[in-house]
N, C-alpha and C positions, 0 to 999 in steps of 0.2 A: 504494500500500500504506500509506504514511504517512498519507494522507488518511483511509482507512478506520479506521486505528488511532486517529486523533484523535477520531473520532466514536463509537467503540465504548463509552466510558463512558456517554454519553447514551443510546445504544441499549439498553445493559444496564439502565440505570436505568428507562427507559420500559418495558422488558419486565418488569422486576421489579414496578413499580407496577401494570401491567396484570394480572400474575399474582396479585398480592395482592388486587386489586380485584374479580377475577372472582366470588368467593363473595358479596361484599357487593352486587354489582350483579345477582346472580342473581334472576330473577323468582320471587317468592312467589305462590302455592304451587307447589312442584315435585313434590309427592306427595299422596296422599289425606289428608284431614283427618278426625279423629274428633270427633263431636259427642256428648258424654255427656248423657243424659237421666236425672235423678235419680228418675224415677217409672216405673211399669210400662207396658209396651206396651199399646196399646188405649185409654189414657186421653186426656184433653184435652191434657195437656202433651206426650205422645208424638206425638199427631196434629199439634200445632203445630210440634214439632221437625222432623218428617219433611217437612212442606210447606215450611217455611222452608229446610231443607237442600236440597230439590229446586230451589228458586228460587235459592239461593246458589250451587249447582253451576253454574247457567247463567251466573252473573256471574263466577265465579272460573275456570271451565274445568277444574275438578278434582273428583274424587269426594269426597263427604262421607258417611262411614259413621256412621249413628246407632246408638249403643250404650246400652242401658238398664242403669243401675247402681242398683238399688233397695235399700231397707232403711233402717231407722232414721228413718222419717218425713222422708226426704230427706237425711239426714246422709251416708249412704254415697256417693251420687252427687256431692253437692257437695264432699265431701272429696276424691274422685278428681279433680275439676276443679281444686281449689285446689292439689293436690300434683303436678299434671302439669308436665312440662317447659315453660317459657314460650316455646316456639319457634313458636307459632301453629298447630301441627298437632294439638293437643288443646284443644278448646273445649267449652263446655257450654251447655245451655239452663237458665239459672238461674231460680229461681222465688221468690216472695215469702217463702218459708220461710227464705231467707238472713237476713231481718230478724227472725226469730222463734226459730229453733232454739237459738241461744246463750243467749237470755234464759231458756229453759226448762231450761238446763243439759244439753242433749243433745250439745253440741259447743263447742269453743272458737273455731270458725271463724266469722268475721263478714264483712261486705261488704268489709272492708279486705284480705281475703285474695284478692280477685279483681281482674281488669282488666275494667272495663265496656267493652263494644263497642257495644251498642245495645239499647234496649227496643223490643219489637215487639208487645206485647199488654197490654191492661189490661181487666179485667172488674170493674166496680164492684159493690159489695155492694148488696143490696136486702133489703127486709123484706116478707114475704108472710104472709097469713093465709088461713084456710079460706074458701071461697067464701060459705058461709052465716054467717060471722062478723058481729057487729053493727057493727063499725067501718067507717065510710064512707070514712075517709081516715086518713092517718098521724097527723094531729093528734088524732083520736079515740083511737087506740091509745096514743099517748104520754100523753095526759091520764089514761087508765085506768091505765097503768103507774105514773104519778106518784101517783095517789090510793090505790093498793093497797099493802099492806106488802111489804117486800123478800121475794123468793122466791115471791110469789103467782102470777106468770106463769112459764111454762116456754117455752123456745125451743130449737131445734136447727138443724142445718145442716152440721156437720162434727164432728171430734173435739175433745176438750178442748184449748183453746189454739190451734185452727186459725184461719185467716184470718177466717172468718165470725163465729166467737166473738169475736175481737178487734174486728171491725168493729162488732158490736152493743154491746160494752162501751165502745168509743170514742164512739159516738153518744150513749149514755146519759150518759157523763162530760161531753160537750159540752153536754148539756141540764141540767147541774148535778144529776145523779142518780148514785148509786153505780154503778160499772161492773158490779157483780155483782147489781144489783137484780133482774134477771130470771135465774131459775135456768136454767143451760145443761145440756141433756140431750145427751150425746155421741152421735154417729152415725158410721157408716162412710162417710159422704159425703152429698151433697145429695139423691140419689135416695131413699134410705130415710127421710131427714128429711122430704121432701115427702110421702111416703106416710103418715108418722106425723101430719103436719099435716092432711092431707085427712081422716084418720080421727078426728081430735079428740084425738090423743095428746099434742100440744103446742099452745100457743096461737099461736105464730108461728115462722117460719123465716127465718134469714138465709142467703142464698146469692147467687150471681150470677144475673142474669136468664136467661141461656142455660140454666142448670141447672134453672130453674123453668119453662121454656117448655112442656114437655109437659103439666104439670099445669095451667098457665094456659090452654092451648089446649083442654084437656079440661073447662074450667070447674069445676075442683075446688079451685083456690086463686086468690087475687087478690094481686097485688103492689101494695103501698101507696106505695112510694117507693124511689128509687135514690140511692145516695150518690155522685152524680156532679155535675159542674158544669152539665151540660146533659142533657136527656132523651136516651136512646140511640136511634139511628136505627132499630134493629130493634124497639124497644119504645117507640115515640113516645108511646103513651098512658099510660105510667107516669111520673108527675111526679117531680121531684127532691125530696129531703128538704128542701132550703133553701127551696123554694117553698111548703112547708106548715108547717114549724115553725121555731123560732128557732135554727137550727144550719146552719152551712155546712160541716160535717164531711164530708169525702169520703175514701173509701178503697176498696180492692179488691185483687184478686189480679193480679199482674203476672208477665210472663215476658220474659226478654231473653237475648241471647247474651253470654256472659262467657268469660274465660280466666283462667289463673292469674296471680297478681301477678308483675310484673316483665317483662311482654312489651315487645318493641321498639316504639317509637313509630311507626315507619314501617309495621310490620306491622299495628298497631292501626288506623292511618289507612286502609290499604288495605282491611282487613276492614270497617271502619265504612262506607266508601263502597259496597262491594259489598253489605253487609247492607241499607243504605238502599235501594239499587236493587232488591234482592230483596223487601224490604218493600213497595215501590211496585208490584211486578209484579202482573199479572193472576193469575198462578199463586197467589200468596199471598192477595191481596185477595179474590178470588172464593171461595176456600176458606173463609176466615174469615167472610165474609158469609153464606155458605150454612150454616155451622155456628152462626152467631149469636154468635161470639166477638168481643170488642171489639178494635179495632186502635188502637194508639197508638205513635207513634215518639218516642224520645228519643235523641239522639246520645250518644256516649261520655261527654262531660262532664256533660250534663244527667242522664243515667242514673246516673252515679256520685253526683251531688249528691242525686238523688232517693232513692237507697238510703240515703245518710247521714241524710237528714231522716226517712225512714220508720223507720229503725232506732231513733232516739231516741223517736219518737212511739209506736211499738209497745211499746218498753220501759216507758214510763210507763203505758200501758193495761194491759199484762200484770202489772205490779206492783200496780195497783189491783184487778185481778181476783183476784190472789193466785196467779198462775201463774209469776211470775218467780223464778228460783232465785238471782238475784244482785242 
């Protein structure tokens, strides 16, 4: 009896430690995860979110519910992600608008309000003209823009201050021209802009190449160059901007998985590993290839660094265009 009593303090201490450690050692995730999409169902971001969610479910062994939170040009959904409890059970598919909305005065939320987990997509900007346009290559078009007065040329591709508007402005700035030298005609997206381009309503369109695919294949428009470091695998005949003019400016639309600020490091590391495996899966890669979407992986650290760099770059461009409210 005395022997048992002498050991009881150690036994109690061990039991206490085990009891306290149980929650910390519990395997994440233990319940379904919500993935917020700041854009409407049926679009490219929604489709990307649903396919990566499917692949991520296979890696984590837990249900991932995709929820669309639309409104405010991405503000509503991104705000919901930023304000969620940082426990790893509410994540989001963040988009390039994170680096643009606050410059326009739409929100105070910036990239600093999120925990980066991994970038999974990048679609470089491209410049297209009508099939019957006189320009043989991007150099011809740039020379014509430089020679004409400000506002002589019209372009479209997205709404005012959207990513493709900023991309064109950034390219012009990098070529030592005013960011607003080409007049921007707002559109409800790439599809109507491409229709306007083919009919002669605008002189050029800035979009991603996947968005221009149908018009390119119908021989109604030609893409003169892509703002990427290398030609895209799915559009190997479209040369890079850098190969034609004196500019190495690259930009485009990105998507990545993010969470609210303040997530636990161990949870982020587990999600990052699982997301990378999901990104590499045939489920994700085959879907993105079929759709013509660009795939690009950045881990949590690289993704965070990229958002920081892009935010500063976009701010300068948007100020030059006259769209920044700060």
